DSSP file (Angstrom, degrees, kcal/mol; ACC not computed):
  #  RESIDUE AA STRUCTURE BP1 BP2  ACC     N-H-->O    O-->H-N    N-H-->O    O-->H-N    TCO  KAPPA ALPHA  PHI   PSI    X-CA   Y-CA   Z-CA
    1    1 A M              0   0    0      0, 0.0     2,-0.4     0, 0.0     0, 0.0   0.000 360.0 360.0 360.0 134.8  -53.3   64.3    0.7
    2    2 A K        -     0   0    0     51,-0.1     2,-0.2     1,-0.0    51,-0.0  -0.656 360.0-137.0 -82.3 127.2  -57.0   65.2    0.6
    3    3 A D        -     0   0    0     -2,-0.4    -1,-0.0     1,-0.0     0, 0.0  -0.607   6.7-144.7 -82.6 144.8  -59.3   62.5    2.0
    4    4 A I        -     0   0    0     -2,-0.2     2,-0.1     2,-0.0    46,-0.0  -0.925  18.9-144.6-111.0 106.4  -62.5   61.7    0.1
    5    5 A P        -     0   0    0      0, 0.0     2,-0.6     0, 0.0     0, 0.0  -0.397   0.7-143.6 -73.8 146.3  -65.3   60.9    2.5
    6    6 A L        -     0   0    0     -2,-0.1     2,-0.4     1,-0.0     3,-0.2  -0.949  15.1-175.8-108.3 118.9  -68.0   58.3    1.7
    7    7 A E    >   +     0   0    0     -2,-0.6     3,-0.5     1,-0.2     4,-0.3  -0.481  31.0 137.6-113.3  60.5  -71.4   59.3    3.0
    8    8 A T  G >   +     0   0    0     -2,-0.4     3,-1.0     1,-0.2    -1,-0.2   0.750  62.4  67.5 -78.4 -23.5  -73.5   56.2    2.1
    9    9 A D  G >  S+     0   0    0     -3,-0.2     3,-1.0     1,-0.2    -1,-0.2   0.728  87.8  68.6 -70.4 -20.3  -75.3   56.1    5.4
   10   10 A R  G <  S+     0   0    0     -3,-0.5    -1,-0.2     1,-0.2    -2,-0.1   0.777  95.8  53.6 -68.6 -25.8  -77.1   59.3    4.8
   11   11 A T  G <  S+     0   0    0     -3,-1.0    -1,-0.2    -4,-0.3     2,-0.2   0.377  77.5 121.7 -95.3   4.9  -79.2   57.9    1.9
   12   12 A R    <   -     0   0    0     -3,-1.0     2,-0.4    -4,-0.2    18,-0.1  -0.470  34.4-178.8 -74.0 137.6  -80.7   54.9    3.7
   13   13 A N        -     0   0    0     -2,-0.2     2,-0.2    17,-0.2    22,-0.1  -0.853  16.2-154.5-135.4  96.3  -84.5   54.7    3.9
   14   14 A Q        +     0   0    0     -2,-0.4    16,-0.2    14,-0.1    14,-0.0  -0.472  22.0 160.5 -80.8 143.7  -85.6   51.6    5.9
   15   15 A R  E     -A   29   0A   0     14,-1.5    14,-2.1    -2,-0.2    16,-0.1  -0.970  46.4 -85.3-151.6 155.5  -88.9   49.9    5.4
   16   16 A P  E     -A   28   0A   0      0, 0.0    12,-0.2     0, 0.0     3,-0.2  -0.374  25.6-143.8 -67.2 142.7  -90.2   46.4    6.2
   17   17 A L  S    S+     0   0    0     10,-2.1     2,-0.5     1,-0.3    11,-0.1   0.913  94.6  28.0 -70.1 -44.1  -89.5   43.7    3.6
   18   18 A Y  S >  S-     0   0    0      9,-0.4     3,-0.6     1,-0.1    -1,-0.3  -0.977  71.6-159.0-120.2 117.1  -92.9   42.0    4.3
   19   19 A M  T 3  S+     0   0    0     -2,-0.5    -1,-0.1     1,-0.2     5,-0.1   0.865  93.2  30.0 -65.3 -37.2  -95.6   44.3    5.5
   20   20 A K  T 3  S+     0   0    0      4,-0.0    -1,-0.2     3,-0.0    -2,-0.0   0.267  87.0 125.5-108.4  11.2  -97.8   41.6    7.0
   21   21 A H    X   -     0   0    0     -3,-0.6     3,-1.9     1,-0.1     4,-0.2  -0.506  64.7-130.6 -70.7 136.5  -95.1   39.1    8.0
   22   22 A P  T 3  S+     0   0    0      0, 0.0     3,-0.3     0, 0.0    -1,-0.1   0.762 109.5  43.6 -61.7 -24.2  -95.3   38.2   11.8
   23   23 A M  T >> S+     0   0    0      1,-0.2     3,-2.4     2,-0.1     4,-0.6   0.025  76.1 127.1-105.1  26.8  -91.6   38.9   12.2
   24   24 A S  G X4  +     0   0    0     -3,-1.9     3,-0.7     1,-0.3    -7,-0.3   0.774  63.3  65.1 -60.3 -27.9  -91.6   42.2   10.1
   25   25 A K  G 34 S+     0   0    0     -3,-0.3    -1,-0.3     1,-0.2    -2,-0.1   0.702 107.4  43.7 -68.8 -14.8  -90.0   44.2   12.8
   26   26 A F  G <4 S+     0   0    0     -3,-2.4     2,-0.7     1,-0.1    -1,-0.2   0.508 101.6  73.1-103.9  -7.7  -86.9   42.1   12.3
   27   27 A T    <<  +     0   0    0     -3,-0.7   -10,-2.1    -4,-0.6    -9,-0.4  -0.861  61.2 161.7-113.4  99.8  -86.8   42.0    8.5
   28   28 A W  E     -A   16   0A   0     -2,-0.7     2,-0.3   -12,-0.2   -14,-0.1  -0.878  13.2-174.4-116.9 148.0  -85.8   45.4    7.1
   29   29 A T  E     -A   15   0A   0    -14,-2.1   -14,-1.5    -2,-0.3    -2,-0.0  -0.958  23.2-164.3-136.7 157.3  -84.5   46.2    3.7
   30   30 A T        +     0   0    0     -2,-0.3     2,-1.2   -16,-0.2   -17,-0.2   0.159  54.3 120.1-121.1  15.0  -83.1   49.3    2.0
   31   31 A A        +     0   0    0    -16,-0.1     2,-0.4     4,-0.1     3,-0.1  -0.698  27.6 144.3 -91.6  95.5  -83.5   48.1   -1.6
   32   32 A K     >  -     0   0    0     -2,-1.2     4,-3.0     1,-0.1     5,-0.3  -0.961  56.1-122.4-123.7 144.7  -85.8   50.5   -3.4
   33   33 A E  H  > S+     0   0    0     -2,-0.4     4,-2.4     1,-0.2     5,-0.2   0.903 114.2  47.8 -56.6 -42.4  -85.3   51.3   -7.1
   34   34 A D  H  > S+     0   0    0      1,-0.2     4,-2.4     2,-0.2    -1,-0.2   0.913 113.4  48.0 -64.2 -42.1  -85.0   55.0   -6.3
   35   35 A D  H  > S+     0   0    0      2,-0.2     4,-2.7     1,-0.2    -2,-0.2   0.903 111.8  49.6 -64.5 -41.7  -82.6   54.4   -3.5
   36   36 A I  H  X S+     0   0    0     -4,-3.0     4,-2.7     2,-0.2    -2,-0.2   0.914 111.8  47.9 -65.3 -42.8  -80.5   52.0   -5.6
   37   37 A A  H  X S+     0   0    0     -4,-2.4     4,-2.5    -5,-0.3    -2,-0.2   0.917 113.6  47.5 -63.7 -43.1  -80.3   54.6   -8.5
   38   38 A E  H  X S+     0   0    0     -4,-2.4     4,-2.2     2,-0.2    -2,-0.2   0.917 113.9  47.4 -63.8 -43.4  -79.4   57.4   -6.0
   39   39 A W  H  X S+     0   0    0     -4,-2.7     4,-2.5     2,-0.2    -2,-0.2   0.909 111.8  50.6 -63.2 -43.0  -76.7   55.2   -4.4
   40   40 A S  H  X S+     0   0    0     -4,-2.7     4,-2.3     1,-0.2    -2,-0.2   0.918 111.5  47.3 -62.3 -44.6  -75.3   54.1   -7.8
   41   41 A N  H  X S+     0   0    0     -4,-2.5     4,-2.1     2,-0.2    -1,-0.2   0.887 111.7  51.3 -63.7 -39.1  -75.1   57.8   -8.9
   42   42 A M  H  X S+     0   0    0     -4,-2.2     4,-2.1     2,-0.2    -2,-0.2   0.920 110.9  47.5 -64.9 -44.0  -73.4   58.7   -5.7
   43   43 A C  H  X S+     0   0    0     -4,-2.5     4,-2.6     1,-0.2    -2,-0.2   0.895 110.3  52.6 -64.3 -40.2  -70.8   55.9   -6.0
   44   44 A L  H  X S+     0   0    0     -4,-2.3     4,-2.2     1,-0.2    -1,-0.2   0.893 108.5  51.2 -62.0 -39.5  -70.1   56.9   -9.6
   45   45 A G  H  X S+     0   0    0     -4,-2.1     4,-2.2     2,-0.2    -2,-0.2   0.911 110.1  48.6 -62.7 -43.6  -69.5   60.5   -8.5
   46   46 A Y  H  X S+     0   0    0     -4,-2.1     4,-2.4     2,-0.2    -2,-0.2   0.913 111.0  50.4 -63.2 -42.7  -67.1   59.3   -5.8
   47   47 A L  H  X S+     0   0    0     -4,-2.6     4,-2.6     1,-0.2    -2,-0.2   0.896 110.2  50.0 -63.3 -39.4  -65.2   57.1   -8.3
   48   48 A N  H  X S+     0   0    0     -4,-2.2     4,-2.6     2,-0.2    -1,-0.2   0.897 109.8  51.4 -64.5 -39.8  -65.0   60.1  -10.7
   49   49 A N  H  X S+     0   0    0     -4,-2.2     4,-2.1     2,-0.2    -2,-0.2   0.913 111.6  46.9 -62.0 -42.7  -63.6   62.3   -7.9
   50   50 A I  H  X S+     0   0    0     -4,-2.4     4,-2.0     2,-0.2    -2,-0.2   0.917 111.6  50.9 -65.3 -43.0  -61.0   59.6   -7.1
   51   51 A E  H  X S+     0   0    0     -4,-2.6     4,-0.7     1,-0.2    -2,-0.2   0.920 112.3  46.3 -60.8 -44.2  -60.1   59.3  -10.8
   52   52 A N  H  < S+     0   0    0     -4,-2.6     3,-0.4     1,-0.2    -1,-0.2   0.860 109.3  55.8 -66.3 -35.1  -59.7   63.0  -11.2
   53   53 A F  H  < S+     0   0    0     -4,-2.1    -1,-0.2     1,-0.2    -2,-0.2   0.889 114.2  38.7 -63.9 -39.9  -57.6   63.2   -7.9
   54   54 A Y  H >< S+     0   0    0     -4,-2.0     3,-1.9    -5,-0.1    -1,-0.2   0.477  86.5 123.0 -91.4  -2.8  -55.1   60.7   -9.2
   55   55 A K  T 3< S+     0   0    0     -4,-0.7     3,-0.1    -3,-0.4    -3,-0.0  -0.384  80.2  14.0 -62.2 131.1  -55.0   61.9  -12.8
   56   56 A G  T 3  S+     0   0    0      1,-0.3     2,-0.3    -2,-0.1    -1,-0.3   0.405  98.9 118.2  86.2  -2.2  -51.5   62.9  -13.9
   57   57 A K    <   -     0   0    0     -3,-1.9    -1,-0.3     1,-0.0     2,-0.1  -0.763  60.0-129.1 -98.1 144.3  -49.8   61.1  -11.0
   58   58 A D     >  -     0   0    0     -2,-0.3     4,-1.9    -3,-0.1     3,-0.3  -0.402  28.7-102.4 -85.3 168.8  -47.4   58.3  -11.5
   59   59 A N  H  > S+     0   0    0      1,-0.2     4,-2.7     2,-0.2     5,-0.2   0.865 119.2  55.5 -60.3 -39.3  -47.6   54.9   -9.7
   60   60 A A  H  > S+     0   0    0      1,-0.2     4,-2.3     2,-0.2    -1,-0.2   0.899 108.6  48.0 -62.4 -40.4  -44.8   55.7   -7.3
   61   61 A E  H  > S+     0   0    0     -3,-0.3     4,-2.4     2,-0.2    -1,-0.2   0.894 112.2  49.0 -67.1 -40.0  -46.6   58.9   -6.1
   62   62 A I  H  X S+     0   0    0     -4,-1.9     4,-2.2     2,-0.2    -2,-0.2   0.926 112.8  47.2 -65.1 -45.1  -49.9   57.1   -5.7
   63   63 A I  H  X S+     0   0    0     -4,-2.7     4,-2.4     2,-0.2    -2,-0.2   0.912 112.1  50.5 -63.8 -42.6  -48.2   54.3   -3.7
   64   64 A Y  H  X S+     0   0    0     -4,-2.3     4,-2.4    -5,-0.2    -2,-0.2   0.932 110.6  49.0 -60.6 -46.4  -46.4   56.8   -1.5
   65   65 A N  H  X S+     0   0    0     -4,-2.4     4,-2.2     1,-0.2    -1,-0.2   0.886 111.7  49.3 -61.7 -39.7  -49.6   58.7   -0.8
   66   66 A K  H  X S+     0   0    0     -4,-2.2     4,-2.4     2,-0.2    -1,-0.2   0.897 110.1  50.8 -67.0 -40.2  -51.4   55.5    0.1
   67   67 A A  H  X S+     0   0    0     -4,-2.4     4,-2.1     2,-0.2    -2,-0.2   0.923 111.2  48.0 -63.5 -43.7  -48.6   54.4    2.5
   68   68 A V  H  X S+     0   0    0     -4,-2.4     4,-1.8     1,-0.2    -2,-0.2   0.914 111.5  51.0 -61.4 -42.7  -48.6   57.8    4.2
   69   69 A Q  H  X S+     0   0    0     -4,-2.2     4,-1.6     1,-0.2    -2,-0.2   0.894 109.1  50.9 -62.9 -40.9  -52.4   57.6    4.5
   70   70 A M  H  X S+     0   0    0     -4,-2.4     4,-1.3     1,-0.2    -1,-0.2   0.905 110.0  49.2 -64.6 -41.9  -52.2   54.1    6.1
   71   71 A F  H  X S+     0   0    0     -4,-2.1     4,-0.9     1,-0.2    -1,-0.2   0.839 108.4  54.0 -67.9 -32.0  -49.7   55.2    8.7
   72   72 A Q  H  < S+     0   0    0     -4,-1.8     3,-0.3     1,-0.2    -1,-0.2   0.858 106.0  53.0 -69.0 -34.9  -51.8   58.2    9.6
   73   73 A W  H  < S+     0   0    0     -4,-1.6    -1,-0.2     1,-0.2    -2,-0.2   0.815 103.4  58.1 -70.4 -30.6  -54.9   55.9   10.3
   74   74 A E  H  <        0   0    0     -4,-1.3    -1,-0.2     1,-0.2    -2,-0.2   0.800 360.0 360.0 -71.9 -28.8  -52.9   53.7   12.6
   75   75 A G     <        0   0    0     -4,-0.9    -2,-0.2    -3,-0.3    -1,-0.2   0.396 360.0 360.0-139.2 360.0  -51.9   56.3   15.1
């Protein structure tokens, strides 16, 4: 079974939440409209890839593949 990696950490762009706040070095956010739109599009792409991967497979085959994948992660 082909694994589909999620690479969400690559798109983070940290900036201070409050520019003049005395504790600004401890308050970071990654919520920018451009970042959120890019993240949303990336997640939609991953969901479409997963949907296409499972298209045409029956429930028993999907469950079997997931069980095999879980056992591979443990050891």
